[in-house]
C-alpha positions as CSV (number, residue, x, y, z in Angstrom):
1,M,5.6,2.2,9.7
2,I,5.4,4.7,6.8
3,I,4.4,3.3,3.4
4,P,5.4,5.7,0.7
5,A,2.8,6.8,-1.8
6,G,2.7,4.7,-4.9
7,S,2.4,0.9,-5.1
8,A,3.5,-1.5,-2.4
9,T,3.8,-5.2,-1.6
10,L,4.0,-7.0,1.7
11,S,5.9,-10.2,1.5
12,F,6.9,-12.8,4.0
13,W,7.9,-16.5,4.2
14,L,5.5,-18.8,6.1
15,N,6.0,-22.4,7.3
16,I,3.3,-24.4,9.1
17,T,5.2,-27.4,10.4
18,L,2.5,-28.9,12.6
19,A,-1.3,-28.7,12.7
20,G,-3.0,-29.3,16.0
21,G,-6.0,-30.9,14.4
22,N,-8.7,-29.0,16.3
23,G,-9.8,-26.9,13.2
24,V,-9.6,-23.5,14.8
25,D,-6.0,-22.4,14.9
26,F,-5.1,-19.5,12.5
27,L,-2.6,-16.7,11.7
28,T,-3.6,-13.4,10.2
29,A,-1.8,-10.5,8.7
30,S,-3.5,-7.0,9.0
31,I,-2.7,-3.4,8.3
32,D,-4.6,-0.9,10.4
33,G,-7.0,-3.6,11.5
34,V,-7.9,-4.6,7.9
35,E,-7.3,-8.4,7.5
36,L,-5.2,-9.0,4.4
37,F,-4.2,-12.7,4.8
38,T,-5.3,-15.7,6.8
39,A,-3.7,-19.1,7.1
40,L,-5.5,-21.9,8.8
41,E,-4.0,-24.9,10.4
42,S,-5.6,-27.0,7.6
43,D,-3.2,-25.1,5.2
44,V,-0.3,-27.1,6.6
45,G,0.3,-28.8,3.2
46,S,0.3,-25.5,1.4
47,Y,2.9,-23.8,3.6
48,N,5.3,-26.7,4.3
49,P,8.1,-26.3,3.4
50,W,8.7,-22.5,3.6
51,T,6.5,-20.7,1.1
52,E,6.7,-17.0,0.1
53,V,3.5,-15.0,0.5
54,S,3.1,-11.7,-1.4
55,I,0.2,-9.3,-0.9
56,D,-0.6,-6.1,-2.8
57,I,-0.9,-3.4,-0.2
58,S,-1.1,-0.4,-2.6
59,A,-4.4,0.7,-1.0
60,F,-2.3,1.7,2.1
61,A,0.6,3.3,0.1
62,D,-0.3,6.9,0.8
63,G,2.8,8.2,2.5
64,G,1.1,7.8,5.9
65,T,1.9,5.8,9.0
66,H,0.2,2.4,9.3
67,L,0.2,-0.5,11.8
68,L,1.2,-3.9,10.4
69,S,0.3,-6.9,12.7
70,F,0.5,-10.6,12.6
71,D,-1.8,-12.3,15.0
72,S,-2.3,-16.0,15.8
73,T,-4.5,-18.1,17.9
74,T,-3.6,-21.7,18.8
75,T,-5.5,-23.8,21.2
76,G,-4.5,-27.1,22.9
77,P,-4.0,-29.8,23.7
78,Q,-2.1,-30.0,20.4
79,M,-0.6,-26.8,19.0
80,T,-0.2,-25.6,15.5
81,N,3.2,-24.1,14.6
82,F,3.1,-21.0,12.4
83,F,6.6,-19.7,11.6
84,L,7.3,-16.4,9.8
85,D,10.5,-15.1,8.4
86,A,11.8,-12.3,6.1
87,V,8.8,-9.9,6.5
88,E,9.3,-7.1,4.0
89,I,7.4,-4.2,2.5
90,S,8.6,-3.1,-0.8
91,S,7.3,0.0,-2.6
92,Q,7.4,1.7,-5.9
93,A,6.9,5.4,-5.5
94,G,4.4,7.0,-7.7
95,P,5.1,10.3,-9.4
96,T,5.3,13.3,-7.0
97,P,2.1,15.3,-7.0
98,G,2.7,18.3,-9.3
99,D,5.4,16.6,-11.4
100,M,3.2,16.6,-14.5
101,D,5.9,15.9,-17.0
102,E,7.2,13.1,-14.7
103,D,10.9,14.2,-15.1
104,G,11.6,13.9,-11.4
105,D,11.4,17.6,-10.7
106,V,8.5,19.9,-9.8
107,D,9.6,23.0,-11.6
108,A,8.7,25.9,-13.8
109,F,7.5,23.5,-16.6
110,D,5.0,21.9,-14.3
111,L,3.9,25.3,-13.0
112,A,3.3,26.5,-16.6
113,Q,1.2,23.5,-17.4
114,L,-0.9,24.0,-14.2
115,L,-1.4,27.7,-15.0
116,G,-2.3,26.9,-18.6
117,S,-5.1,24.6,-17.3
118,W,-6.4,27.0,-14.7
119,G,-10.1,27.0,-14.1
120,S,-13.2,24.9,-13.4
121,Y,-14.3,22.0,-15.6
122,E,-18.0,21.1,-16.0
123,P,-18.8,18.5,-16.8
124,C,-15.8,17.1,-15.2
125,P,-13.6,15.1,-17.6
126,P,-12.2,11.7,-16.4
127,Y,-8.7,13.1,-15.7
128,I,-7.1,16.5,-16.0
129,L,-3.4,16.2,-15.3
130,A,-3.1,19.7,-13.7
131,D,-6.1,18.9,-11.4
132,I,-3.8,17.4,-8.8
133,D,-6.5,17.1,-6.1
134,Q,-9.1,15.8,-8.7
135,D,-11.9,18.2,-7.7
136,C,-12.6,19.3,-11.3
137,D,-11.1,22.7,-10.6
138,V,-7.5,23.6,-11.3
139,G,-6.9,26.3,-8.8
140,A,-5.3,27.4,-5.6
141,F,-5.3,24.0,-3.9
142,D,-3.5,22.4,-6.9
143,L,-1.1,25.3,-6.9
144,A,-0.4,24.8,-3.1
145,I,0.3,21.1,-3.7
146,L,2.6,21.8,-6.6
147,L,4.6,24.5,-4.7
148,G,4.7,22.2,-1.6
149,N,6.5,19.6,-3.7
150,W,8.8,22.1,-5.6
151,G,12.2,20.8,-6.4
152,P,13.8,17.5,-7.2
């Protein structure tokens, strides 16, 4: 799945209706192998009835492709029941790189601001708006990013 750049939240509903009692059954939610959530069979009281779980996944909201997985291990002789429903990723897109005035368009106004800030900065200030790639130098790479996002 592609998670757009900006901020993002993974949400789902979880219901643990029965705990096996062996102390080792679990359910995990992961993105790209990074474990974000774990429910243990001992959590049966916390997730019965259905309970919504929301997890900030903004660290993965980079416009790239990611693998979301839910994994569970249950062992016998009694089983734990983990039920999931309504899995959703919602995202709030951040500003388009190069849209320095955040008007929804990368245009001549943004280009003028970039050109007006052209050059290297030493020592590097905490944030230069026109330094899109944040390398303390407003230059060709920043211009390429801006031009690559030109338009609405």
